[in-house]
C-alpha positions as CSV (number, residue, x, y, z in Angstrom):
1,X,9.5,-24.2,21.5
2,X,13.5,-24.0,21.5
3,X,15.5,-25.4,18.7
4,X,18.1,-27.2,19.0
5,X,21.6,-26.2,16.7
6,X,21.8,-29.3,15.1
7,X,17.8,-29.2,14.2
8,X,18.5,-25.9,13.0
9,X,21.2,-26.6,10.4
10,X,19.0,-29.6,9.2
11,X,15.8,-28.0,8.5
12,X,18.3,-25.0,6.4
13,X,19.7,-27.8,4.6
14,X,16.6,-29.3,3.5
15,X,14.3,-26.4,2.5
16,X,17.3,-24.3,1.8
17,X,16.4,-21.7,4.1
18,X,16.1,-21.0,7.6
19,X,12.4,-23.0,8.4
20,X,10.5,-22.3,11.4
21,X,8.7,-25.3,13.2
22,X,5.0,-23.6,13.5
23,X,5.2,-23.2,9.4
24,X,6.0,-19.2,9.6
25,X,7.2,-18.1,6.1
26,X,10.7,-16.4,7.6
27,X,10.3,-14.2,4.4
28,X,7.0,-13.0,5.3
29,X,7.9,-9.6,7.6
30,X,4.0,-8.5,8.2
31,X,1.1,-9.8,7.0
32,X,-2.8,-9.3,8.5
33,X,-6.4,-11.1,6.9
34,X,-7.8,-9.2,9.7
35,X,-8.7,-12.8,10.8
36,X,-9.5,-12.0,14.3
37,X,-13.1,-11.1,14.0
38,X,-15.4,-8.7,12.4
39,X,-17.2,-5.7,13.5
40,X,-15.9,-2.2,15.0
41,X,-14.1,-3.5,18.2
42,X,-10.2,-2.3,18.5
43,X,-9.3,-6.2,18.8
44,X,-10.9,-6.7,15.2
45,X,-9.6,-3.7,13.3
46,X,-5.8,-4.1,14.5
47,X,-6.5,-7.8,13.7
48,X,-5.4,-9.0,17.2
49,X,-2.9,-6.8,17.7
50,X,-0.7,-7.1,14.6
51,X,-1.1,-3.4,13.8
52,X,0.2,-2.1,16.8
53,X,-1.0,1.4,16.1
54,X,-5.0,2.7,15.0
55,X,-6.6,6.2,15.3
56,X,-9.4,7.9,14.5
57,X,-9.7,11.7,13.9
58,X,-12.7,11.9,14.8
59,X,-13.3,15.3,16.8
60,X,-14.2,13.2,20.4
61,X,-17.4,12.1,18.3
62,X,-19.1,9.0,18.0
63,X,-17.9,8.5,13.8
64,X,-16.1,5.5,13.6
65,X,-14.4,4.8,10.1
66,X,-12.8,1.7,10.3
67,X,-14.4,-1.7,10.9
68,X,-13.9,-5.4,9.5
69,X,-16.5,-6.9,7.4
70,X,-16.7,-10.3,5.7
71,X,-16.3,-10.7,1.8
72,X,-12.9,-10.6,0.9
73,X,-11.1,-11.8,-2.5
74,X,-10.8,-15.7,-2.0
75,X,-13.2,-15.9,1.7
76,X,-10.6,-13.3,3.4
77,X,-12.4,-10.6,5.4
78,X,-11.7,-7.3,4.8
79,X,-11.3,-3.5,6.8
80,X,-13.6,-1.1,5.7
81,X,-13.1,2.3,5.1
82,X,-15.7,5.1,5.4
83,X,-15.4,8.3,3.6
84,X,-16.6,10.9,5.7
85,X,-15.0,14.0,4.2
86,X,-12.3,16.2,5.5
87,X,-13.2,16.4,9.0
88,X,-12.6,13.1,10.0
89,X,-9.9,10.6,9.3
90,X,-8.7,6.8,10.8
91,X,-5.4,4.9,9.9
92,X,-4.2,1.4,10.8
93,X,-0.5,1.6,11.0
94,X,2.8,-0.2,12.0
95,X,6.1,0.4,12.7
96,X,9.8,-0.6,12.2
97,X,8.2,-3.3,9.5
98,X,11.5,-3.7,7.2
99,X,15.2,-3.1,8.1
100,X,16.5,-0.2,6.8
101,X,17.2,0.6,3.6
102,X,16.8,-3.2,2.4
103,X,14.2,-4.1,-0.9
104,X,10.8,-5.3,0.1
105,X,7.9,-6.2,-1.4
106,X,4.2,-5.2,-0.3
107,X,1.1,-7.1,-1.4
108,X,-2.8,-6.1,-0.7
109,X,-6.0,-6.1,-2.2
110,X,-8.2,-3.1,-2.8
111,X,-12.0,-2.5,-4.1
112,X,-13.2,0.8,-3.8
113,X,-17.4,2.1,-3.6
114,X,-16.5,6.0,-2.9
115,X,-17.6,8.3,-5.4
116,X,-15.2,11.3,-3.7
117,X,-12.3,12.5,-6.4
118,X,-10.4,14.4,-4.3
119,X,-7.5,12.2,-3.9
120,X,-7.2,10.5,-0.7
121,X,-3.9,9.4,0.7
122,X,-4.8,5.6,1.6
123,X,-1.8,3.9,1.4
124,X,1.2,5.1,2.7
125,X,4.5,4.2,4.2
126,X,4.8,6.7,7.6
127,X,0.9,8.6,7.4
128,X,2.6,11.9,8.4
129,X,5.6,11.6,6.0
130,X,3.7,10.4,3.0
131,X,5.6,12.2,0.9
132,X,8.5,9.8,1.0
133,X,5.9,7.0,-0.4
134,X,2.5,7.1,-0.8
135,X,1.7,3.5,-2.4
136,X,-1.9,4.6,-3.4
137,X,-3.7,8.2,-3.4
138,X,-7.2,7.3,-4.8
139,X,-9.2,9.4,-7.4
140,X,-12.6,8.8,-8.1
141,X,-15.6,9.4,-10.0
142,X,-19.4,7.7,-10.5
143,X,-18.3,5.5,-13.0
144,X,-14.4,4.2,-12.0
145,X,-11.7,5.2,-10.5
146,X,-8.1,5.6,-10.7
147,X,-4.8,6.3,-8.2
148,X,-1.5,7.8,-7.9
149,X,2.2,6.4,-6.7
150,X,3.7,9.8,-4.9
151,X,7.7,10.0,-4.1
152,X,8.7,13.3,-3.3
153,X,10.1,12.8,-0.2
154,X,13.7,14.8,0.0
155,X,13.8,16.0,-3.8
156,X,9.9,17.9,-5.3
157,X,10.8,17.8,-9.0
158,X,7.9,18.6,-11.3
159,X,6.6,16.8,-12.8
160,X,7.9,13.8,-11.6
161,X,6.6,13.7,-7.7
162,X,3.0,11.8,-9.0
163,X,2.8,9.4,-11.1
164,X,-0.9,8.1,-12.2
165,X,-2.2,5.1,-13.4
166,X,-3.5,5.5,-17.5
167,X,-5.9,2.6,-16.3
168,X,-9.3,3.4,-15.1
169,X,-10.6,1.1,-12.5
170,X,-14.4,-0.7,-11.7
171,X,-16.1,0.6,-9.3
172,X,-17.3,-2.2,-7.0
173,X,-14.4,-4.8,-8.0
174,X,-11.4,-6.2,-6.2
175,X,-7.7,-6.0,-7.7
176,X,-4.4,-6.8,-5.7
177,X,-2.0,-4.3,-6.0
178,X,1.7,-5.3,-5.7
179,X,4.9,-3.2,-5.5
180,X,8.6,-3.6,-5.2
181,X,11.0,-0.8,-3.4
182,X,14.8,-1.4,-4.5
183,X,17.3,0.8,-2.8
184,X,19.9,1.6,-5.5
185,X,21.3,3.2,-2.4
186,X,20.8,4.0,1.3
187,X,18.9,6.5,0.4
188,X,17.4,6.4,-3.2
189,X,14.6,4.1,-4.5
190,X,13.0,2.9,-7.7
191,X,9.0,1.3,-6.5
192,X,7.7,-1.0,-9.3
193,X,4.2,-2.0,-9.8
194,X,2.2,-4.7,-10.6
195,X,-1.7,-4.9,-10.8
196,X,-4.2,-7.4,-11.0
197,X,-7.3,-8.0,-11.5
198,X,-10.1,-10.1,-9.8
199,X,-9.3,-13.3,-12.4
200,X,-5.7,-12.9,-12.1
201,X,-4.9,-11.4,-14.8
202,X,-2.0,-8.2,-15.0
203,X,-3.6,-5.2,-16.4
204,X,-0.9,-2.6,-15.0
205,X,2.9,-2.0,-14.6
206,X,5.7,0.4,-14.7
207,X,4.9,1.2,-18.0
208,X,1.2,2.5,-17.4
209,X,2.3,5.2,-14.6
210,X,2.2,8.9,-16.4
211,X,4.3,12.2,-15.1
212,X,2.2,15.0,-14.7
213,X,1.4,16.8,-17.0
214,X,1.5,14.0,-19.3
215,X,2.0,15.0,-22.8
216,X,2.4,19.0,-21.8
217,X,5.5,19.6,-19.4
218,X,8.5,19.3,-20.5
219,X,11.3,17.5,-18.3
220,X,15.0,16.5,-19.8
221,X,13.4,16.9,-23.2
222,X,10.4,14.6,-23.0
223,X,6.8,15.2,-21.9
224,X,5.5,11.4,-21.6
225,X,7.7,9.7,-19.0
226,X,6.3,6.7,-17.6
227,X,8.0,5.2,-14.5
228,X,9.3,2.2,-16.8
229,X,10.9,5.3,-18.9
230,X,12.1,6.8,-15.9
231,X,14.1,3.6,-14.4
232,X,15.4,2.8,-17.8
233,X,17.5,6.0,-17.9
234,X,18.9,5.3,-14.8
235,X,17.1,7.6,-12.6
236,X,15.2,6.7,-8.8
237,X,13.7,8.6,-6.0
238,X,15.1,10.3,-3.0
239,X,13.5,9.1,0.2
240,X,13.9,9.2,4.4
241,X,14.6,5.5,4.5
242,X,13.7,5.9,8.3
243,X,9.7,6.8,7.0
244,X,9.9,4.1,4.4
245,X,9.9,1.1,7.6
246,X,6.4,2.1,8.2
247,X,3.4,0.6,6.4
248,X,-0.4,2.5,6.9
249,X,-3.8,2.3,5.4
250,X,-6.9,4.1,5.6
251,X,-8.7,7.1,5.3
252,X,-6.6,10.9,5.5
253,X,-9.5,12.8,5.6
254,X,-8.2,15.2,2.3
255,X,-8.7,18.5,2.3
256,X,-12.1,18.9,0.2
257,X,-13.7,15.4,0.1
258,X,-16.8,15.0,-0.4
259,X,-19.1,12.9,2.8
260,X,-21.0,10.5,0.5
261,X,-20.4,7.7,3.6
262,X,-19.3,5.5,0.8
263,X,-16.4,2.8,1.6
264,X,-13.8,1.6,0.5
265,X,-11.9,-2.2,1.2
266,X,-8.6,-3.7,2.6
267,X,-7.9,-7.4,2.8
268,X,-4.7,-9.7,2.1
269,X,-1.4,-7.2,3.4
270,X,1.9,-8.7,3.0
271,X,4.8,-7.5,3.0
272,X,8.3,-9.4,2.5
273,X,11.4,-9.7,2.0
274,X,12.5,-11.7,-1.0
275,X,10.4,-11.9,-4.1
276,X,7.1,-10.7,-5.2
277,X,4.0,-11.7,-2.8
278,X,1.8,-13.7,-5.3
279,X,-2.3,-14.1,-4.6
């Protein structure tokens, strides 16, 4: 359907923003609920082609790490990712999701059932240039798990590359993760985080993410930097802005990962340009 200029103006005047006749939110840049199908087909895993790139690095074998299952939060389907150790990896990825060097917001739900402890890079910007922004590096154990956000794309300064959450999350529970990637100039960002439990209560923010070598490693006279205090001091992270235009999730086959055959799950992915996505 083609909108006439007068109708387009009317829609803007009535709603205060550009409205689409099919109900789409013009501020949503990408989203995937894996509503297309369940199972192991490419159609299911890519959510009907919403994810333009899908790779299974299985050395020519029959092992498949990604599939779609029911049982996600709010009745959603979920992308199931299996841990098969360092010999296998898989990712779905989308290119050119956001404009270059412009602010954006990310939301996804995640549940972790795996116990491998080595630190899998499971949600990244460009999966091959993950140093620019790793949204989720997962570290697990038998009683709970934590995660790290990493930013060292063009400035690798210890102890400011990897920021670890102070709270242990529960195995088998769903959480909602939200991020605001704010550009302070063309090549520098501040990434703000909010994490919510299954009841919708916020349990983590910038103040919960700590420098490497917490309490020991000194930078600028302190050993207790958090993302909150780092940003309050006017600091930011150097990135390749082209890498941040991409978004991927899966399993990178981290070195020394244990083949547990246990899964983690993703659901409700949304990337938007205007504000925190919410539930």
